[in-house]
N, C-alpha and C positions, 0 to 999 in steps of 0.2 A: 326621601324614604328612610333615612336615618332617624328623622323625627317621628315617622310613623312607627318604627320599631320601639322607640323610647316610649311613645304614648300608649302603644299596645301593652307594654310592660306595666306602665303606671295604671292603666285602666283595669288590668286583670289582677292587681294586687289587692288582697283582702286583709282585714284585721286578723283573720284566721290563716295561719301559715300553711295549714294543710290544704285549704281551699285555694290559696294562691298557687301552690304546687300543681294542683289538678287543673286549674284554669289556664296555667301557662304551659301545661304539657303539650297541648296542640300547637302553641306558638313555637316551642322548641323543635318540633318536628319539621318546621320550615313551611314551605308554600311559596307560591310565586308573588303573593301580595298584589295580584293583578288589579283587584278592585280599588285599593288605595292609590295605586299608580294611575288608574284611569280617572279617578276623581281629580287628581292633580293635573293631568293632561287637560281634562275638560275645563278646569278652573282657568287655564291659560287663555280661554276664549273671552274672559272678562278682564277687568282692570284691577281687581283686588289682589294685592300681594301679601295679605295677612295669613295667619295660621288656620283660618276656618276650613279651607279645602283639606288640610291634613286631618282635622277633626272629623270632617265628613267621611273621608276614606276609612278612618279608624272605626267609626260607628258601623259602617257597612261590613267591614272585615270582622267585627265582633259578632254581628248577626250571622255572617257566614260560618264562623267558627262554632258558635253556639248551636247552629243547625246541624253541623257535622257531628257534634257530640250526640245529639238526639238521633241522627240518622244511623250512627254506629250501633246504638241500642236496638233500633228497629231492625237493622240488617244482621244483628249479632256478629258484627265485624270484629276481627281479631287484630287487624292492623289499620293504620291510617298514616299515609305519607311515609311508609317504610318503618314506622315505629309502632309499638304496641298501642292499641286503642285504649282510651280511658276505661271503657266498660270491661275490657278484657283484663287490664292491669289492676283495676280496683273492683268496681261493681256497676251494674246498671243504675242503681240508685244514685251513686256518686256521679256518674256521667250525666244523668238527667238534671241533678241539682246544679252541677257545674255549668251545664248548658244554659239553665235558667239564669244563673249568675251572669254569664257572658251577655245574654240578651238584655238583662236589666242594665248592665253597664253600657250597652250600646245606646239605650235611651238616655242614660245619664250624660254620655258624651255628646249626643245630638241636641240635648236641651238648650244649651247656650246658643245654638245656631238658629233657634226660633221655632215657632209653633208649626210652620209648614214642614220644616225638616223632621221634627218629631213625628208628625202625622205620616210623612212619607216612609220613615223607618217602620212605623207600626203597620201601615198598609202593605208594605213589601213583605214583612214577615207573615202577615195573614195570607198573602198570595202564595208564598213559599209553602205554608202549611197546606193550603188547598191543593197545590201540585203534589205534595207528598201523599196526601190522603187519596188522591186519584190514582197515583202510582200503586199504592197498596191495593186498591180495588181491582187494578188491572194485572196484578201479579199472576204469573202462569197462564195468562190469557193470550192466545195466539190470534184471536179474532177481533181484537179491538181496532178501531179505525185510526188511520194516520192523524186525523184531527185530534183524537184523544191523546196520542203521543205528543203532539205539538202543545197541547194544553199542559201536559206534565212538564215538559222541558221549559216551557214559558214560565211556569210558576216556580220551578226549582232552580233554574239557571238564569234565564234571560231577565227575570225581574230584578235580581240583585245587581246584574251588570248595568241595567238601565238606571237603577237608583244610584249607583256609583257615579255614573256620568252626570245624571241630573243634579244630584247634590253638589258635585264638584262645580258644575257650571253655575248653579244658584249661588253658592258661597263665593265663587270667583267674581261675581258681579256681572255675568253675561246678560244680554238682553233676553226678553221672554221668547222671542222668535228663535234665538240661538239655543236656548234651553230646550225648546220643543224639538228642534232639529237634532241636537246631540242625543236627546232621549230616544227619538225614533231610530237613529243610527245604532245606538247601543242595544236596543231591543233586538233588531235584526242581527246584529253582530253576536249577541248572546245566543241566538238560535244557531247561527253558524258555528259558534264555539262548541255547543253541545252536539250538533250533528257530526262535527269532525271528531269529537271525543268518542262518540258512539261507534263511529267507523273504526277508530283506532282499536277499540276493544276486539275487533275482528282481524284487522290486518297487521297489528303490531305484535312484537314478541314480549315475553315476560320481562326481559331486561329493560326494554323501552318503557313499558307500562309501570313497572314497579309492583306488579301484581300479576297473577295468572291471566293469560288471554281468556276472554269469554267470561270474565267475572260476573258481568251483568246477567248472563244466561244462568250461571250457577246459582244466583240469588233469586231466579224467577222473574227478573226484570227483562222484558222483551222489547228491544229498541227497534227502530225503523228498518234497518237492514234485515233483521229476522222476521219482522211482520210481513215484509214484501216477499221474502223467501218462502214463508209458510203458505203463501197463496200462489206459489210458482210450481214448476214441474216436479220439484223434489219435496213439495209440501207434505205429502203423505209420509215419507220417510222421516222428515223433521218432526212431525207430530208424534210419530211412533217413538222416536228417540226421547222426546220430552214429555211423554205421558207420565202421569203419576205425581207431578209437581216437584218443586225444588226440595232439597238440594239434588243436583244432577252429578253423575260421575264425570270425571274429567275426560274420559275416553269418548263419552257421548257428546260432550261439549265440543271437543276437538273435531268430531265428525260433522256436527252442525256448522261449525265455523267454515270447514272446507266446502260444504254445500252452499253456504251463503256467498262465499268468495267466488266459487266456480260459476255460480248462477248469475254473477254480475250485479248482485244486489248492493254490495258495498259501493260500487261505482254509481249505481242509480241514486243512492243517498248523497253521494258527493255532488252529483249533478244538481240535486235539489239545494244543496248548500251553496252551490254557485249561483243559483237563482236568487237565493236569499241575500247573497253577497251583492247582487245587482240592486236589490231593494235598499240595502244599507248605503250603497254608493249614491243612490238618488237622495237619500236623507242627508248624506254628507255634503252633497252639492248645495244644500240650503245653508250651510255654515259659512260665515264670512271667511274669505281667504286670509290665512296667516301662516306663520312658519310651521304650525302643527297640522294643518289640513292634509298635507301629503302623507304624514304618518297615520292619521286616522283612516285615510283611504286605502292604505296598504296593509292594514292590520288583518282584514279578513283574508287577504291573499296569503299572508303568513300562516294563518291557521290551516288553510287547505294544503299549503306546501308542506307543513309539518306532517300531515297524513301521508303525503307522497314519500317523504323521507322514511317514515316508519314502514311503509309498505315495501320499500326497496331493501330494507334490512331483514325482512322476514324470510 
């Protein structure tokens, strides 16, 4: 991971010092670097101990970071990871150009890994864009189906996590069957990751989240707990509170959160996450046994345990 940080710095360095500053602004804000870590974990399923899995993880992280720059422009976000966002600190134009620069560098990093790797990075970003476009179409819509919600989180979250694992296993020299198994596991795990994160937006406090609770609601992004609640006994009141479109007053958001939790809809989504976790476990069972398979199988449980910890703090 030390090498990952070094390579991220190198890849985001431009001949223009100002662009370097902007491109590295998001890196300085931190982040879990989960995707590069997953690429290295998946690489352990093969026999290659070269630097290629590090490059794979860096390429995916650059796609992730570039997409965040663009997302912040779309959402008119003021902060990102506890720091002032690029669009707020400079301008939308600067944020868009810096995001483009990061995406271009992702392809540049992936190029030495081969044509399949470059094609995978490109198709993943296309899928991410499709998820973002669908999310925009569904803004302020309390009547869209769970299937549409899953299409959004599949495109915006699970696709990048699956690509991290897939590229890591590919560059690590894993067998084709193992690559397919870790890819299937990562897709389901990515859905669990986002389901858990969306529940956290209701059950965790601002100190835990690093942003106000209900931020998704405030932006007009209605996730699965709210969609279920809108069709429940308190649906009429929820619709009344959210009529008129975003942005919504925090007092109304807080009331909606209470209704969602009291109605058991956060728990309902956690139950769905548990079902997805079982699907990921089936995929993990197809991965040849080694020292890492227990870690892979326990990761989903960690995500759901994180929600329970956050809930207990509220």
